[in-house]
C-alpha positions in Angstrom: 0.0 0.0 0.0 1.4 3.4 -1.0 0.8 6.2 1.5 2.3 9.0 -0.5 -1.2 9.8 -1.9 -2.6 10.0 1.6 0.1 12.5 2.6 -0.6 14.5 -0.5 -4.3 14.5 0.3 -3.6 15.7 3.8 -1.5 18.5 2.6 -3.6 19.6 -0.3 -7.1 18.7 0.8 -7.6 16.3 -2.1 -9.3 12.9 -1.8 -10.4 10.6 -4.5 -14.1 10.6 -4.3 -14.7 7.7 -6.3 -11.1 7.0 -5.5 -7.4 7.4 -6.2 -6.1 3.9 -7.1 -3.4 4.2 -4.4 -5.8 5.1 -1.6 -7.2 2.3 0.6 -10.9 1.8 1.0 -10.5 2.8 4.6 -8.6 6.0 4.9 -8.8 8.6 7.7 -6.3 11.2 8.9 -6.6 10.0 12.5 -6.1 6.3 11.7 -2.6 4.7 11.6 -1.5 2.3 8.9 -1.6 -0.5 11.5 -5.3 0.1 12.0 -5.9 -0.4 8.3 -4.5 -3.9 8.1 -7.9 -5.4 7.3 -8.0 -3.7 3.9 -8.1 -6.3 1.2 -4.8 -5.9 -0.7 -6.2 -7.2 -4.0 -9.0 -4.6 -4.1 -6.8 -1.7 -5.2 -8.3 0.8 -7.5 -6.6 1.1 -10.9 -6.5 4.3 -12.8 -8.9 2.8 -15.4 -11.3 1.8 -12.7 -11.2 5.3 -11.2 -12.0 6.8 -14.6 -14.8 4.3 -15.1 -16.3 5.3 -11.7 -16.2 8.9 -12.6 -17.9 8.2 -15.9 -20.8 6.5 -14.0 -21.5 9.8 -12.2 -21.7 12.2 -15.1 -21.7 16.0 -14.5 -24.0 18.2 -16.4 -24.6 21.9 -16.8 -28.2 23.0 -16.6 -27.8 26.6 -17.5 -29.7 29.4 -15.6 -32.3 28.6 -13.0 -35.9 29.1 -13.9 -38.2 31.3 -11.8 -39.4 28.3 -9.8 -35.8 27.7 -8.8 -34.9 31.3 -8.0 -38.0 32.1 -6.2 -37.9 32.2 -2.4 -35.2 33.2 0.0 -31.7 33.7 -1.4 -29.4 33.1 1.6 -26.2 34.4 0.0 -26.2 37.6 2.1 -27.8 36.0 5.2 -26.0 35.0 8.4 -23.2 32.5 8.0 -22.5 32.1 11.7 -20.1 29.2 12.5 -21.4 27.2 15.4 -20.0 24.3 17.4 -16.7 22.5 17.4 -16.8 20.8 14.0 -14.3 22.6 11.7 -15.5 24.6 8.7 -13.7 24.4 5.4 -10.1 23.4 5.6 -8.8 19.9 4.8 -12.1 18.3 5.7 -13.3 15.5 8.0 -12.6 11.9 7.3 -13.9 10.0 10.3 -16.3 10.0 13.2 -15.3 11.0 16.8 -17.9 8.9 18.7 -16.8 5.3 19.2 -19.5 2.7 18.2 -21.0 5.0 15.5 -21.2 4.2 11.8 -22.3 7.2 9.7 -23.9 5.8 6.6 -23.8 8.4 3.8 -25.5 8.3 0.4 -24.3 10.6 -2.5 -25.8 11.9 -5.7 -29.5 11.4 -5.0 -32.4 11.6 -4.7 -33.1 9.1 -7.4 -35.8 6.5 -8.4 -34.5 4.1 -5.7 -34.3 6.6 -2.8 -37.9 6.0 -1.6 -37.2 2.3 -1.2 -33.9 3.0 0.5 -35.8 5.2 3.1 -38.2 2.3 3.7 -35.2 0.0 4.4 -33.6 2.4 6.8 -36.9 2.8 8.6 -37.2 -1.0 8.8 -33.9 -1.3 10.5 -34.2 1.8 12.7 -31.2 3.2 11.0 -30.2 6.8 10.4 -28.1 8.1 7.5 -26.9 11.3 5.8 -27.9 12.1 2.2 -25.6 14.3 0.2 -28.0 15.8 -2.2 -27.2 16.8 -5.8 -29.7 19.4 -7.2 -29.9 18.5 -10.9 -27.8 15.6 -12.1 -28.0 12.4 -14.2 -31.0 13.8 -16.1 -33.4 13.6 -13.2 -34.5 17.3 -13.3 -34.4 19.8 -10.5 -35.0 18.5 -7.0 -37.6 21.2 -6.2 -39.6 20.7 -9.3 -43.2 20.1 -8.0 -43.9 17.7 -10.8 -41.1 15.3 -9.7 -40.9 13.1 -6.6 -37.5 14.4 -5.3 -38.8 17.1 -3.0 -41.1 14.5 -1.2 -38.1 12.2 -0.6 -36.0 15.1 0.8 -38.8 16.2 3.1 -39.2 12.6 4.3 -35.4 12.4 5.1 -35.6 15.2 7.6 -38.9 14.1 9.0 -37.6 10.6 9.7 -34.4 11.8 11.5 -31.9 11.6 8.6 -29.5 14.4 7.8 -29.7 16.3 4.5 -26.4 17.7 3.3 -25.2 19.3 0.0 -23.3 17.6 -2.9 -23.5 20.7 -5.1 -26.0 21.6 -7.8 -24.8 19.5 -10.7 -21.9 17.4 -9.5 -19.0 19.2 -11.1 -15.3 19.0 -10.2 -14.5 22.0 -8.0 -10.9 22.1 -9.3 -12.2 22.9 -12.7 -14.5 25.7 -11.7 -14.0 29.4 -11.2 -14.8 31.0 -7.8 -18.1 32.3 -9.1 -19.0 28.9 -10.6 -18.3 27.0 -7.4 -20.2 29.6 -5.4 -23.1 29.1 -7.8 -23.0 25.3 -7.4 -23.5 25.8 -3.7 -26.0 28.6 -3.8 -28.2 26.9 -6.4 -28.5 23.9 -4.1 -29.2 26.1 -1.1 -32.1 27.8 -2.8 -33.6 24.6 -4.0 -33.3 22.9 -0.6 -34.7 26.0 1.1 -37.6 25.9 -1.3 -38.3 22.3 -0.2 -37.5 22.5 3.5 -37.4 26.1 4.6 -33.7 25.7 5.5 -30.4 24.5 4.0 -27.4 22.5 5.2 -24.1 23.4 6.7 -22.6 20.0 5.7 -21.4 19.2 2.2 -19.3 16.6 0.3 -17.4 17.8 -2.8 -18.1 15.9 -6.0 -15.4 13.3 -6.5 -14.1 14.3 -3.1 -11.9 16.9 -4.7 -11.6 20.2 -2.9 -8.2 22.0 -3.2 -7.1 25.0 -1.3 -9.3 27.6 -3.2 -12.3 25.4 -2.8 -11.6 25.0 1.0 -11.5 28.8 1.4 -14.7 29.3 -0.5 -16.6 26.7 1.5 -15.3 28.0 4.7 -16.6 31.5 3.8 -20.0 30.0 3.0 -20.0 28.2 6.3 -19.7 24.6 5.3 -18.2 21.5 6.9 -16.4 19.4 4.3 -17.1 15.7 4.8 -15.1 12.9 3.2 -15.1 9.2 4.4 -12.9 6.5 5.8 -14.8 3.4 4.5 -15.7 2.9 0.9 -17.2 -0.4 -0.3 -17.0 0.7 -4.0 -20.6 -0.1 -4.6 -20.6 2.2 -7.6 -18.0 0.0 -9.3 -19.9 -3.2 -8.7 -23.4 -2.4 -9.6 -24.2 -5.8 -10.9 -25.6 -8.9 -9.2 -22.4 -10.8 -10.1 -20.1 -8.2 -8.8 -21.7 -6.7 -5.6 -20.1 -9.4 -3.5 -16.9 -7.5 -3.8 -18.4 -4.6 -2.0 -19.7 -7.0 0.7 -16.2 -8.4 1.1 -14.8 -5.0 1.7 -17.4 -4.3 4.3 -16.7 -7.7 6.0 -13.0 -7.0 6.1 -13.7 -3.8 8.0 -16.1 -5.5 10.4 -13.8 -8.4 11.0 -11.2 -6.3 12.9 -13.6 -3.7 14.2 -14.6 -3.2 17.9 -17.8 -1.2 18.6 -16.2 -0.1 21.9 -13.3 1.6 20.3 -14.0 2.0 16.6 -16.2 4.1 14.3 -16.6 4.6 10.6 -17.7 7.3 8.2 -18.9 5.3 5.2 -19.8 6.3 1.6 -22.4 4.8 -0.7 -24.5 6.1 -3.6 -28.3 5.8 -3.8 -28.3 6.1 -7.6 -27.1 2.5 -7.9 -29.5 -0.4 -7.9 -27.4 -3.1 -6.3 -26.3 -0.7 -3.5 -29.9 0.1 -2.6 -31.6 -3.3 -3.1 -28.8 -5.7 -2.1 -25.8 -4.1 -0.4 -27.8 -1.9 2.0 -29.5 -4.8 3.7 -26.3 -6.7 4.0 -24.5 -3.7 5.6 -27.3 -2.9 8.0 -27.7 -6.4 9.2 -24.0 -6.7 9.8 -23.7 -3.2 11.4 -26.2 -4.0 14.2 -24.9 -7.6 14.7 -21.5 -6.1 15.3 -22.8 -3.8 18.0 -22.5 -0.5 16.1 -25.1 2.3 15.9 -26.3 3.7 12.6 -26.2 7.5 12.9 -26.0 10.7 10.9 -22.7 12.4 10.3 -23.7 15.2 12.6 -24.4 12.7 15.4 -21.1 10.8 14.9 -19.2 14.1 15.2 -21.1 15.1 18.3 -22.6 18.1 16.6 -26.1 19.2 17.8 -29.0 19.1 15.3 -29.3 22.8 15.5 -25.9 23.2 13.9 -26.7 21.0 10.8 -28.7 23.6 9.0 -29.2 27.4 8.4 -32.7 28.9 8.6 -34.1 30.1 5.3 -37.8 30.8 4.7 -38.6 28.6 7.6 -37.2 27.3 10.9 -34.6 24.5 11.3 -35.9 21.3 12.7 -35.7 20.6 16.4 -34.8 17.4 18.3 -38.3 17.2 19.8 -39.9 17.3 16.3 -37.7 14.5 15.0 -38.3 12.4 18.0 -42.0 12.9 17.9 -42.0 11.7 14.2 -39.9 8.7 15.0 -42.1 7.6 17.9 -45.2 7.8 15.6 -43.6 5.3 13.1 -44.9 1.8 13.1 -42.4 -1.0 14.0 -41.3 -2.8 10.8 -41.3 -6.5 10.1 -37.7 -6.9 9.0 -34.2 -5.9 9.9 -31.9 -6.0 12.9 -31.9 -2.4 13.9 -32.9 -0.6 17.1 -36.6 -0.1 16.4 -39.3 -0.5 19.1 -43.0 -0.7 18.7 -43.4 1.9 21.4 -40.9 4.3 22.9 -39.7 4.0 26.5 -41.3 7.4 27.2 -44.7 6.1 26.1 -44.6 2.9 28.1 -43.1 4.5 31.3 -40.1 2.2 31.1 -36.8 3.5 32.4 -33.8 3.4 30.0 -31.0 1.4 31.7 -27.8 3.2 32.8 -26.0 0.0 34.0 -26.7 -2.4 31.1 -29.2 -4.5 33.0 -32.8 -4.9 31.7 -36.1 -6.2 32.9 -38.7 -5.3 35.5 -39.4 -1.8 34.0 -35.8 -1.2 32.8 -35.5 -1.2 29.0 -32.5 -1.4 26.7 -34.3 0.7 24.0 -32.4 3.9 23.5 -29.5 2.9 25.8 -25.8 3.2 25.0 -25.3 -0.6 25.5 -27.6 -1.8 22.7 -31.3 -2.1 22.2 -31.7 -5.9 22.8 -32.4 -7.4 26.2 -30.9 -10.9 26.4 -32.5 -13.9 28.1 -30.1 -13.2 31.0 -31.2 -9.6 31.5 -28.3 -7.7 29.9 -28.4 -5.1 27.1 -26.5 -5.4 23.9 -26.8 -5.6 20.1 -24.9 -8.8 19.3 -26.5 -12.1 18.1 -26.3 -13.4 21.7 -28.4 -10.5 22.9 -30.8 -10.2 20.0 -31.6 -13.8 19.0 -32.7 -16.8 21.1 -34.3 -15.7 24.4 -34.3 -12.0 23.6 -36.9 -10.2 25.8 -39.1 -8.0 23.6 -40.8 -6.4 26.6 -37.5 -4.7 27.6 -36.0 -3.8 24.2 -35.9 -4.7 20.5 -35.8 -8.3 19.3 -35.2 -8.4 15.6 -36.4 -11.1 13.3 -34.1 -14.2 13.6 -32.3 -15.5 10.5 -33.2 -18.8 9.0 -31.3 -21.8 10.3 -32.8 -24.4 7.9 -33.2 -22.4 4.6 -36.9 -21.7 5.1 -38.3 -18.2 5.5 -41.6 -16.4 6.4 -43.7 -16.5 9.5 -41.2 -14.6 11.6 -38.0 -16.0 10.0 -35.9 -13.9 7.7 -33.2 -14.8 5.1 -31.2 -11.7 6.0 -28.0 -12.9 7.8 -28.6 -16.6 6.9 -26.0 -18.8 5.2 -28.4 -19.7 2.4 -28.8 -16.3 0.8 -30.6 -13.0 1.6 -33.7 -13.4 -0.7 -36.9 -15.2 0.4 -38.6 -16.8 -2.6 -42.3 -16.9 -3.3 -42.1 -20.6 -2.1 -40.6 -19.6 1.2 -37.0 -20.6 0.8 -33.8 -18.6 1.1 -31.3 -18.1 -1.8 -29.4 -15.5 -3.8 -30.2 -16.3 -7.4 -32.8 -14.8 -9.7 -35.2 -17.6 -8.8 -35.2 -16.4 -5.2 -34.6 -12.6 -5.7 -36.7 -11.9 -8.7 -40.5 -12.3 -9.4 -42.4 -13.3 -6.3 -39.6 -12.5 -3.9 -40.9 -11.7 -0.4 -39.4 -8.4 0.8 -40.9 -8.9 4.3 -38.5 -11.8 5.0 -35.4 -10.8 3.2 -34.0 -8.6 0.4 -35.2 -8.6 -3.2 -33.0 -7.7 -6.1 -33.8 -8.3 -9.7 -31.2 -10.2 -11.7 -30.7 -7.2 -13.9 -31.3 -3.5 -12.9 -34.1 -1.7 -14.7 -33.0 0.7 -17.4 -33.3 4.3 -16.2 -35.8 6.4 -18.1 -33.6 9.5 -18.0 -30.4 10.2 -20.0 -27.3 11.9 -18.9 -25.1 14.5 -20.6 -21.5 15.5 -19.9 -20.8 18.9 -21.3 -17.9 21.1 -20.3 -17.8 21.9 -16.6 -17.2 25.6 -17.3 -20.2 26.4 -19.4 -22.9 28.6 -17.9 -23.4 29.1 -14.2 -22.7 32.8 -14.1 -24.3 34.1 -10.9 -23.5 37.6 -9.8 -22.2 36.5 -6.4 -22.1 39.4 -4.0 -25.5 41.0 -5.0 -28.5 40.6 -2.8 -31.5 41.1 -5.0 -33.8 38.5 -3.6 -35.8 36.7 -6.4 -33.9 38.4 -9.2 -33.3 35.5 -11.6 -30.9 37.6 -13.7 -28.3 37.1 -10.9 -28.2 33.4 -11.8 -27.9 33.6 -15.6 
């Protein structure tokens, strides 16, 4: 493994988004080489693979915004107060600070698969961060009322996920002028404010490239720059015959991880079919079985919810509003995450402070794990969450199949037979199990071949258009954006 690229990235603020071939899948400025020994040596990114990955996430230039986009509050001249201890701008953040946390992040969406992804996260009781791109891969503008994207974004914040920026049209910041990069951020701010009434303070640069000039601009705009320290390369393996490579990368990370001492800031992309319908279930099942918590980036950095956003035409969300929404959700039928039918507050149960459970003391919401074992101790391992798990005092997830059958309270997820439950009630991983008739309630379902997107992508020059008059404050004046 060559570490010269990591040193260069640390000095110049450049990281390979969809990856420099010499960078490991697990890279963080606070992790030593010895801590990265579980990295699979044969899964090194080649230059050709890196180029192929970039080609799968095409940039596009969409010209001036229309009145629907420019309407509403333009925050360019509003307050850019910097709150909290998380750094703004600079070299960026590569890893979490809270042990036991895994911050799942999804780039480039929303897309046609994002609604199903939100369903999966809800089923597992998992939280994630979505780095939103405003108008990419031919999907249209995120705040177009005739498209489903705004609804997905609203749902993200309502269900306790974090919304962050991935720029307007996914262009390489190193190829943009100052005005163009500012426009990439401001366009997304206006669109997100149009949808939510507020916009984020967290962002991830496209291709994870943000050199010194980019760092300075984003610091002035009041953004935290977020990278990652775990990449399963799902965007390179978006095929049923290849996605196992991404699972192997994840397994290598978990094999040497300890939820008492380790944490991860992980990157995925919700525009890829196999990532959403295959890899996500695998990751979430493993995450909870290994005793980790699935949280947002803000949570894994210890940053209060109030610091994740800036108010626009409305108010930023509060913790109480998010909790109230979460407690109103119905408990799902699949998954291994910390989801309870009722909250401790509603039942009168007391959340344990010692790790013990039972007799009015619940594990749900505790730092020890959400499952109460048959012996009265909280945790999130298979020993706590499987045979003998006490559902009265915590979460007891659906057990994996031991004999290959599925249904009636038995899931294929986590079994040795395959993650898909066929229409005949048997676990497997081929198209016969994962295709037509597959039962999503007792496993994952992934068609043998992804559907063909109905939209097309274009890849024009990154320097065409995008000529906002940054520095003026004429609210609602669309000429500033032409």
